[in-house]
N, C-alpha and C positions, 0 to 999 in steps of 0.2 A: 504494500500500500504506500502511496505517495504521501509525504508529510506536508501538512498545511504550512503555508508561508507565513512568516511573521509579518506584522503590519509594515515594517520598514522594507522588507524584501518585496512585498506586494507593491508598495509605492514605487520602489525603484524599477520594478518590471513594468508597471503602468506608465511610468515616465517615458519608456522606450516604445510603448505600444500606441501608435497613432489611432485615435478615435475610441479607445476603450476607457471605461470608467468604472468605479466601484458602484455596486448596487446598494442603495440606502436600506438599512435594516437587515442586511444579509451579507454573509461572507461569500461574495460572488463578484464577477466582473461582467460588463455588458457592452454591446455595441450594436448599432443599427447600420446595416449596409443598404445602400440604395443603388439599383442598377438601371440600365437603359429600359429594360422591359422584363416581362415574366420569364421569357426564355433564358435571358442572361442570369436572372436570380436563381432559377431552378438549376441551371448548369453549375453555378457556384455551389449550391447545396449538394449537388451530386458529387462534385469533386471533393468537397469537405467530408461528405459521408464516407467515402472510400478511406480517407485518412483516419477518421474517427473510428471506423470499424477495425482497421488494422491495429490501432493503438488501444482498442477496447476502452475508449473514452468518448462519450457521446454528449453533444451539446443539447441544451434546452433551446429550441428555436421555434420561430413562427414566421410564416411567409404569407404576405398579402401582396399580390401582383408583383411589383418590382422591388419590394422592400423585404429584407430578412432581418428580424430582430433576434439577437443571440444573447444568451446568458450562460456563463461557464462557472462551474463550481464542481469540485470533486466530492461527491456525496459521501463516500465511505471515509473521507478524511475530515468532513465537516467544514470544508471551505476551499479557498483557492490554493492550488498546488502548482508545481512546475508543469504538470500535465496540461493545466488550463492555459498557462502562459504559452506553452509550445503550440497548442491548438489555436490560440488567438493569433500567434505569429504566422502560422500556416494559413489561416483565414485571410489575414491581411495580404499575404503574398498572392494567394489565389485571386483576391479581389483587385490586385494591382495597386495596393496602397503602399 
């Protein structure tokens, strides 16, 4: 199991993650991605799903048309871990951020 990041470690990681922020009232990070259209948003989700499945670490997410809202937290650790940061970095790369 991955260990939960300290508040300082989480802040340092978030400082390097464009567009990601802490979730109020929860040990989690979030970001909203906006794409050109539904096809681009769904393609993003498909590519992320392959990485998530390979790493056995799945996001909480919601898609409406061209928008994908993501929340990351490692449930068995009770908060944000290095797994969440790595998945957030991968999502930014895939989105071209």
